[in-house]
mmCIF file of the N, C-alpha and C atoms, coordinates in Angstrom:
data_MODEL
# 
_entry.id   MODEL 
# 
loop_
_atom_site.group_PDB 
_atom_site.id 
_atom_site.type_symbol 
_atom_site.label_atom_id 
_atom_site.label_alt_id 
_atom_site.label_comp_id 
_atom_site.label_asym_id 
_atom_site.label_entity_id 
_atom_site.label_seq_id 
_atom_site.pdbx_PDB_ins_code 
_atom_site.Cartn_x 
_atom_site.Cartn_y 
_atom_site.Cartn_z 
_atom_site.occupancy 
_atom_site.B_iso_or_equiv 
_atom_site.pdbx_formal_charge 
_atom_site.auth_seq_id 
_atom_site.auth_comp_id 
_atom_site.auth_asym_id 
_atom_site.auth_atom_id 
_atom_site.pdbx_PDB_model_num 
ATOM 1   N N  . MET A 1 1  ? 86.040 98.507 85.347 1.00 0.00 ? 1  MET A N  1 
ATOM 2   C CA . MET A 1 1  ? 85.574 97.294 85.101 1.00 0.00 ? 1  MET A CA 1 
ATOM 3   C C  . MET A 1 1  ? 84.714 96.978 83.649 1.00 0.00 ? 1  MET A C  1 
ATOM 4   N N  . LEU A 1 2  ? 84.478 98.071 83.596 1.00 0.00 ? 2  LEU A N  1 
ATOM 5   C CA . LEU A 1 2  ? 83.621 98.500 82.074 1.00 0.00 ? 2  LEU A CA 1 
ATOM 6   C C  . LEU A 1 2  ? 84.096 98.078 81.345 1.00 0.00 ? 2  LEU A C  1 
ATOM 7   N N  . PHE A 1 3  ? 85.172 98.130 81.021 1.00 0.00 ? 3  PHE A N  1 
ATOM 8   C CA . PHE A 1 3  ? 85.901 97.109 79.852 1.00 0.00 ? 3  PHE A CA 1 
ATOM 9   C C  . PHE A 1 3  ? 86.034 95.488 80.274 1.00 0.00 ? 3  PHE A C  1 
ATOM 10  N N  . LEU A 1 4  ? 86.313 95.083 81.467 1.00 0.00 ? 4  LEU A N  1 
ATOM 11  C CA . LEU A 1 4  ? 85.599 93.345 81.271 1.00 0.00 ? 4  LEU A CA 1 
ATOM 12  C C  . LEU A 1 4  ? 84.339 93.450 81.488 1.00 0.00 ? 4  LEU A C  1 
ATOM 13  N N  . ASN A 1 5  ? 83.160 94.234 81.433 1.00 0.00 ? 5  ASN A N  1 
ATOM 14  C CA . ASN A 1 5  ? 81.841 93.483 80.750 1.00 0.00 ? 5  ASN A CA 1 
ATOM 15  C C  . ASN A 1 5  ? 81.878 93.957 79.691 1.00 0.00 ? 5  ASN A C  1 
ATOM 16  N N  . ILE A 1 6  ? 82.303 94.333 78.661 1.00 0.00 ? 6  ILE A N  1 
ATOM 17  C CA . ILE A 1 6  ? 83.056 94.947 77.396 1.00 0.00 ? 6  ILE A CA 1 
ATOM 18  C C  . ILE A 1 6  ? 83.415 93.392 77.397 1.00 0.00 ? 6  ILE A C  1 
ATOM 19  N N  . ALA A 1 7  ? 84.444 92.782 77.426 1.00 0.00 ? 7  ALA A N  1 
ATOM 20  C CA . ALA A 1 7  ? 85.000 91.443 77.322 1.00 0.00 ? 7  ALA A CA 1 
ATOM 21  C C  . ALA A 1 7  ? 84.132 90.419 77.300 1.00 0.00 ? 7  ALA A C  1 
ATOM 22  N N  . GLN A 1 8  ? 83.396 90.585 77.975 1.00 0.00 ? 8  GLN A N  1 
ATOM 23  C CA . GLN A 1 8  ? 82.628 89.026 77.835 1.00 0.00 ? 8  GLN A CA 1 
ATOM 24  C C  . GLN A 1 8  ? 81.280 89.439 77.701 1.00 0.00 ? 8  GLN A C  1 
ATOM 25  N N  . GLY A 1 9  ? 80.870 90.193 76.745 1.00 0.00 ? 9  GLY A N  1 
ATOM 26  C CA . GLY A 1 9  ? 80.424 90.809 75.898 1.00 0.00 ? 9  GLY A CA 1 
ATOM 27  C C  . GLY A 1 9  ? 80.301 89.991 74.741 1.00 0.00 ? 9  GLY A C  1 
ATOM 28  N N  . SER A 1 10 ? 81.874 90.104 74.251 1.00 0.00 ? 10 SER A N  1 
ATOM 29  C CA . SER A 1 10 ? 82.800 89.846 73.342 1.00 0.00 ? 10 SER A CA 1 
ATOM 30  C C  . SER A 1 10 ? 83.192 88.803 72.876 1.00 0.00 ? 10 SER A C  1 
ATOM 31  N N  . LEU A 1 11 ? 82.860 88.300 74.556 1.00 0.00 ? 11 LEU A N  1 
ATOM 32  C CA . LEU A 1 11 ? 82.991 86.716 74.069 1.00 0.00 ? 11 LEU A CA 1 
ATOM 33  C C  . LEU A 1 11 ? 82.120 85.671 73.482 1.00 0.00 ? 11 LEU A C  1 
ATOM 34  N N  . GLU A 1 12 ? 80.729 86.520 75.178 1.00 0.00 ? 12 GLU A N  1 
ATOM 35  C CA . GLU A 1 12 ? 79.779 85.289 74.679 1.00 0.00 ? 12 GLU A CA 1 
ATOM 36  C C  . GLU A 1 12 ? 78.874 85.649 72.704 1.00 0.00 ? 12 GLU A C  1 
ATOM 37  N N  . GLU A 1 13 ? 79.533 87.240 72.607 1.00 0.00 ? 13 GLU A N  1 
ATOM 38  C CA . GLU A 1 13 ? 79.295 87.260 70.621 1.00 0.00 ? 13 GLU A CA 1 
ATOM 39  C C  . GLU A 1 13 ? 80.052 86.824 69.718 1.00 0.00 ? 13 GLU A C  1 
ATOM 40  N N  . SER A 1 14 ? 82.002 85.923 70.246 1.00 0.00 ? 14 SER A N  1 
ATOM 41  C CA . SER A 1 14 ? 82.079 85.593 69.553 1.00 0.00 ? 14 SER A CA 1 
ATOM 42  C C  . SER A 1 14 ? 81.201 83.502 69.724 1.00 0.00 ? 14 SER A C  1 
ATOM 43  N N  . ARG A 1 15 ? 80.808 83.094 70.695 1.00 0.00 ? 15 ARG A N  1 
ATOM 44  C CA . ARG A 1 15 ? 80.433 82.050 70.335 1.00 0.00 ? 15 ARG A CA 1 
ATOM 45  C C  . ARG A 1 15 ? 79.309 82.139 69.296 1.00 0.00 ? 15 ARG A C  1 
ATOM 46  N N  . TYR A 1 16 ? 78.530 82.725 69.880 1.00 0.00 ? 16 TYR A N  1 
ATOM 47  C CA . TYR A 1 16 ? 77.447 82.595 69.009 1.00 0.00 ? 16 TYR A CA 1 
ATOM 48  C C  . TYR A 1 16 ? 78.101 83.165 67.704 1.00 0.00 ? 16 TYR A C  1 
ATOM 49  N N  . TYR A 1 17 ? 78.484 83.483 67.436 1.00 0.00 ? 17 TYR A N  1 
ATOM 50  C CA . TYR A 1 17 ? 79.310 83.057 66.078 1.00 0.00 ? 17 TYR A CA 1 
ATOM 51  C C  . TYR A 1 17 ? 79.658 81.937 64.959 1.00 0.00 ? 17 TYR A C  1 
ATOM 52  N N  . LEU A 1 18 ? 80.916 81.271 66.738 1.00 0.00 ? 18 LEU A N  1 
ATOM 53  C CA . LEU A 1 18 ? 80.774 79.893 66.198 1.00 0.00 ? 18 LEU A CA 1 
ATOM 54  C C  . LEU A 1 18 ? 80.170 78.763 65.784 1.00 0.00 ? 18 LEU A C  1 
ATOM 55  N N  . ILE A 1 19 ? 79.008 79.400 67.195 1.00 0.00 ? 19 ILE A N  1 
ATOM 56  C CA . ILE A 1 19 ? 77.688 77.830 67.202 1.00 0.00 ? 19 ILE A CA 1 
ATOM 57  C C  . ILE A 1 19 ? 77.208 78.427 65.484 1.00 0.00 ? 19 ILE A C  1 
ATOM 58  N N  . LEU A 1 20 ? 76.716 79.538 65.008 1.00 0.00 ? 20 LEU A N  1 
ATOM 59  C CA . LEU A 1 20 ? 76.237 79.865 63.450 1.00 0.00 ? 20 LEU A CA 1 
ATOM 60  C C  . LEU A 1 20 ? 77.342 79.634 62.247 1.00 0.00 ? 20 LEU A C  1 
ATOM 61  N N  . ALA A 1 21 ? 78.105 79.494 62.383 1.00 0.00 ? 21 ALA A N  1 
ATOM 62  C CA . ALA A 1 21 ? 79.345 78.928 61.482 1.00 0.00 ? 21 ALA A CA 1 
ATOM 63  C C  . ALA A 1 21 ? 78.789 77.936 61.218 1.00 0.00 ? 21 ALA A C  1 
ATOM 64  N N  . ASN A 1 22 ? 79.221 76.861 62.636 1.00 0.00 ? 22 ASN A N  1 
ATOM 65  C CA . ASN A 1 22 ? 79.049 75.647 63.226 1.00 0.00 ? 22 ASN A CA 1 
ATOM 66  C C  . ASN A 1 22 ? 77.684 74.801 62.765 1.00 0.00 ? 22 ASN A C  1 
ATOM 67  N N  . ASP A 1 23 ? 76.434 75.168 62.877 1.00 0.00 ? 23 ASP A N  1 
ATOM 68  C CA . ASP A 1 23 ? 75.320 75.435 62.337 1.00 0.00 ? 23 ASP A CA 1 
ATOM 69  C C  . ASP A 1 23 ? 74.700 75.239 60.656 1.00 0.00 ? 23 ASP A C  1 
ATOM 70  N N  . LEU A 1 24 ? 75.942 76.409 60.138 1.00 0.00 ? 24 LEU A N  1 
ATOM 71  C CA . LEU A 1 24 ? 75.125 76.685 58.502 1.00 0.00 ? 24 LEU A CA 1 
ATOM 72  C C  . LEU A 1 24 ? 76.324 75.962 57.324 1.00 0.00 ? 24 LEU A C  1 
ATOM 73  N N  . GLY A 1 25 ? 76.987 75.469 58.604 1.00 0.00 ? 25 GLY A N  1 
ATOM 74  C CA . GLY A 1 25 ? 78.409 74.422 58.064 1.00 0.00 ? 25 GLY A CA 1 
ATOM 75  C C  . GLY A 1 25 ? 79.788 74.839 57.831 1.00 0.00 ? 25 GLY A C  1 
ATOM 76  N N  . TYR A 1 26 ? 79.554 75.812 57.951 1.00 0.00 ? 26 TYR A N  1 
ATOM 77  C CA . TYR A 1 26 ? 81.291 76.345 57.005 1.00 0.00 ? 26 TYR A CA 1 
ATOM 78  C C  . TYR A 1 26 ? 82.411 75.612 58.224 1.00 0.00 ? 26 TYR A C  1 
ATOM 79  N N  . GLY A 1 27 ? 82.584 75.113 59.010 1.00 0.00 ? 27 GLY A N  1 
ATOM 80  C CA . GLY A 1 27 ? 83.679 74.277 58.863 1.00 0.00 ? 27 GLY A CA 1 
ATOM 81  C C  . GLY A 1 27 ? 83.439 74.207 60.746 1.00 0.00 ? 27 GLY A C  1 
ATOM 82  N N  . ASP A 1 28 ? 83.393 72.396 61.395 1.00 0.00 ? 28 ASP A N  1 
ATOM 83  C CA . ASP A 1 28 ? 83.522 72.307 62.714 1.00 0.00 ? 28 ASP A CA 1 
ATOM 84  C C  . ASP A 1 28 ? 84.451 73.258 63.740 1.00 0.00 ? 28 ASP A C  1 
ATOM 85  N N  . THR A 1 29 ? 83.427 73.938 64.529 1.00 0.00 ? 29 THR A N  1 
ATOM 86  C CA . THR A 1 29 ? 84.218 75.101 65.414 1.00 0.00 ? 29 THR A CA 1 
ATOM 87  C C  . THR A 1 29 ? 84.582 74.424 66.622 1.00 0.00 ? 29 THR A C  1 
ATOM 88  N N  . SER A 1 30 ? 84.131 73.042 67.036 1.00 0.00 ? 30 SER A N  1 
ATOM 89  C CA . SER A 1 30 ? 84.558 72.639 68.757 1.00 0.00 ? 30 SER A CA 1 
ATOM 90  C C  . SER A 1 30 ? 85.255 72.546 69.274 1.00 0.00 ? 30 SER A C  1 
ATOM 91  N N  . LYS A 1 31 ? 86.740 72.881 68.503 1.00 0.00 ? 31 LYS A N  1 
ATOM 92  C CA . LYS A 1 31 ? 87.935 73.497 69.085 1.00 0.00 ? 31 LYS A CA 1 
ATOM 93  C C  . LYS A 1 31 ? 88.357 74.703 69.886 1.00 0.00 ? 31 LYS A C  1 
ATOM 94  N N  . LEU A 1 32 ? 87.206 75.133 69.166 1.00 0.00 ? 32 LEU A N  1 
ATOM 95  C CA . LEU A 1 32 ? 87.428 76.819 69.474 1.00 0.00 ? 32 LEU A CA 1 
ATOM 96  C C  . LEU A 1 32 ? 86.745 77.130 70.558 1.00 0.00 ? 32 LEU A C  1 
ATOM 97  N N  . LEU A 1 33 ? 84.817 76.496 70.132 1.00 0.00 ? 33 LEU A N  1 
ATOM 98  C CA . LEU A 1 33 ? 84.278 76.640 71.665 1.00 0.00 ? 33 LEU A CA 1 
ATOM 99  C C  . LEU A 1 33 ? 84.696 75.939 72.537 1.00 0.00 ? 33 LEU A C  1 
ATOM 100 N N  . LEU A 1 34 ? 86.059 75.165 72.556 1.00 0.00 ? 34 LEU A N  1 
ATOM 101 C CA . LEU A 1 34 ? 86.476 74.737 74.202 1.00 0.00 ? 34 LEU A CA 1 
ATOM 102 C C  . LEU A 1 34 ? 87.924 75.635 73.973 1.00 0.00 ? 34 LEU A C  1 
ATOM 103 N N  . ASP A 1 35 ? 88.150 76.711 73.585 1.00 0.00 ? 35 ASP A N  1 
ATOM 104 C CA . ASP A 1 35 ? 89.295 77.630 73.947 1.00 0.00 ? 35 ASP A CA 1 
ATOM 105 C C  . ASP A 1 35 ? 88.534 78.857 74.405 1.00 0.00 ? 35 ASP A C  1 
ATOM 106 N N  . LEU A 1 36 ? 87.296 79.130 72.993 1.00 0.00 ? 36 LEU A N  1 
ATOM 107 C CA . LEU A 1 36 ? 86.343 80.658 74.168 1.00 0.00 ? 36 LEU A CA 1 
ATOM 108 C C  . LEU A 1 36 ? 86.248 79.925 74.553 1.00 0.00 ? 36 LEU A C  1 
ATOM 109 N N  . GLU A 1 37 ? 85.856 78.632 75.278 1.00 0.00 ? 37 GLU A N  1 
ATOM 110 C CA . GLU A 1 37 ? 85.391 78.118 77.229 1.00 0.00 ? 37 GLU A CA 1 
ATOM 111 C C  . GLU A 1 37 ? 86.102 78.305 78.089 1.00 0.00 ? 37 GLU A C  1 
ATOM 112 N N  . GLU A 1 38 ? 87.418 78.064 77.660 1.00 0.00 ? 38 GLU A N  1 
ATOM 113 C CA . GLU A 1 38 ? 88.475 78.669 78.735 1.00 0.00 ? 38 GLU A CA 1 
ATOM 114 C C  . GLU A 1 38 ? 88.412 79.939 79.027 1.00 0.00 ? 38 GLU A C  1 
ATOM 115 N N  . VAL A 1 39 ? 89.031 80.720 78.069 1.00 0.00 ? 39 VAL A N  1 
ATOM 116 C CA . VAL A 1 39 ? 88.575 81.837 78.325 1.00 0.00 ? 39 VAL A CA 1 
ATOM 117 C C  . VAL A 1 39 ? 87.711 83.071 78.762 1.00 0.00 ? 39 VAL A C  1 
ATOM 118 N N  . SER A 1 40 ? 86.134 81.751 78.442 1.00 0.00 ? 40 SER A N  1 
ATOM 119 C CA . SER A 1 40 ? 85.160 82.690 79.465 1.00 0.00 ? 40 SER A CA 1 
ATOM 120 C C  . SER A 1 40 ? 85.401 81.862 81.326 1.00 0.00 ? 40 SER A C  1 
ATOM 121 N N  . LYS A 1 41 ? 85.542 81.099 81.293 1.00 0.00 ? 41 LYS A N  1 
ATOM 122 C CA . LYS A 1 41 ? 87.190 81.155 82.641 1.00 0.00 ? 41 LYS A CA 1 
ATOM 123 C C  . LYS A 1 41 ? 86.873 81.585 83.681 1.00 0.00 ? 41 LYS A C  1 
ATOM 124 N N  . LEU A 1 42 ? 88.400 81.651 82.472 1.00 0.00 ? 42 LEU A N  1 
ATOM 125 C CA . LEU A 1 42 ? 89.873 82.802 82.813 1.00 0.00 ? 42 LEU A CA 1 
ATOM 126 C C  . LEU A 1 42 ? 89.545 84.329 83.197 1.00 0.00 ? 42 LEU A C  1 
ATOM 127 N N  . LEU A 1 43 ? 88.592 84.875 82.394 1.00 0.00 ? 43 LEU A N  1 
ATOM 128 C CA . LEU A 1 43 ? 87.461 85.855 82.443 1.00 0.00 ? 43 LEU A CA 1 
ATOM 129 C C  . LEU A 1 43 ? 86.633 86.040 83.510 1.00 0.00 ? 43 LEU A C  1 
ATOM 130 N N  . ASP A 1 44 ? 86.114 84.832 83.928 1.00 0.00 ? 44 ASP A N  1 
ATOM 131 C CA . ASP A 1 44 ? 85.305 85.436 85.321 1.00 0.00 ? 44 ASP A CA 1 
ATOM 132 C C  . ASP A 1 44 ? 86.166 85.004 86.183 1.00 0.00 ? 44 ASP A C  1 
ATOM 133 N N  . SER A 1 45 ? 87.372 84.103 87.176 1.00 0.00 ? 45 SER A N  1 
ATOM 134 C CA . SER A 1 45 ? 88.235 84.375 87.478 1.00 0.00 ? 45 SER A CA 1 
ATOM 135 C C  . SER A 1 45 ? 88.472 85.737 88.243 1.00 0.00 ? 45 SER A C  1 
ATOM 136 N N  . TYR A 1 46 ? 88.851 86.483 86.820 1.00 0.00 ? 46 TYR A N  1 
ATOM 137 C CA . TYR A 1 46 ? 89.634 87.570 86.947 1.00 0.00 ? 46 TYR A CA 1 
ATOM 138 C C  . TYR A 1 46 ? 88.309 88.273 87.428 1.00 0.00 ? 46 TYR A C  1 
ATOM 139 N N  . ILE A 1 47 ? 87.901 88.141 87.348 1.00 0.00 ? 47 ILE A N  1 
ATOM 140 C CA . ILE A 1 47 ? 86.718 88.934 87.566 1.00 0.00 ? 47 ILE A CA 1 
ATOM 141 C C  . ILE A 1 47 ? 85.887 88.984 89.016 1.00 0.00 ? 47 ILE A C  1 
ATOM 142 N N  . ASN A 1 48 ? 86.027 87.732 89.035 1.00 0.00 ? 48 ASN A N  1 
ATOM 143 C CA . ASN A 1 48 ? 85.871 87.712 90.607 1.00 0.00 ? 48 ASN A CA 1 
ATOM 144 C C  . ASN A 1 48 ? 86.451 87.870 91.222 1.00 0.00 ? 48 ASN A C  1 
ATOM 145 N N  . ALA A 1 49 ? 87.738 87.593 91.108 1.00 0.00 ? 49 ALA A N  1 
ATOM 146 C CA . ALA A 1 49 ? 89.266 87.994 91.816 1.00 0.00 ? 49 ALA A CA 1 
ATOM 147 C C  . ALA A 1 49 ? 89.055 89.311 92.323 1.00 0.00 ? 49 ALA A C  1 
ATOM 148 N N  . ILE A 1 50 ? 89.059 90.269 90.816 1.00 0.00 ? 50 ILE A N  1 
ATOM 149 C CA . ILE A 1 50 ? 88.700 91.937 91.540 1.00 0.00 ? 50 ILE A CA 1 
ATOM 150 C C  . ILE A 1 50 ? 87.992 92.137 92.206 1.00 0.00 ? 50 ILE A C  1 
ATOM 151 N N  . GLU A 1 51 ? 86.434 91.880 92.345 1.00 0.00 ? 51 GLU A N  1 
ATOM 152 C CA . GLU A 1 51 ? 84.862 92.645 92.959 1.00 0.00 ? 51 GLU A CA 1 
ATOM 153 C C  . GLU A 1 51 ? 85.624 91.715 94.613 1.00 0.00 ? 51 GLU A C  1 
ATOM 154 N N  . LYS A 1 52 ? 86.570 90.334 94.214 1.00 0.00 ? 52 LYS A N  1 
ATOM 155 C CA . LYS A 1 52 ? 86.683 90.090 95.720 1.00 0.00 ? 52 LYS A CA 1 
ATOM 156 C C  . LYS A 1 52 ? 87.122 91.295 96.612 1.00 0.00 ? 52 LYS A C  1 
ATOM 157 N N  . HIS A 1 53 ? 88.523 91.929 95.228 1.00 0.00 ? 53 HIS A N  1 
ATOM 158 C CA . HIS A 1 53 ? 89.672 92.520 96.421 1.00 0.00 ? 53 HIS A CA 1 
ATOM 159 C C  . HIS A 1 53 ? 88.888 94.195 96.286 1.00 0.00 ? 53 HIS A C  1 
ATOM 160 N N  . ARG A 1 54 ? 87.755 94.538 96.393 1.00 0.00 ? 54 ARG A N  1 
ATOM 161 C CA . ARG A 1 54 ? 87.010 96.193 96.033 1.00 0.00 ? 54 ARG A CA 1 
ATOM 162 C C  . ARG A 1 54 ? 87.370 96.336 97.705 1.00 0.00 ? 54 ARG A C  1 
# 
């Protein structure tokens, strides 16, 4: 389960850098943020399913 927590941390770090890149004017990151949100939902669902079956 530890690797899933690491994945969540990496996902949040990615979200931070995408927001920062957008704020600094490096480009529009809205599509990437939407993709990241989808990955976040999938990861959360996967974690919940694993915990439910433990």
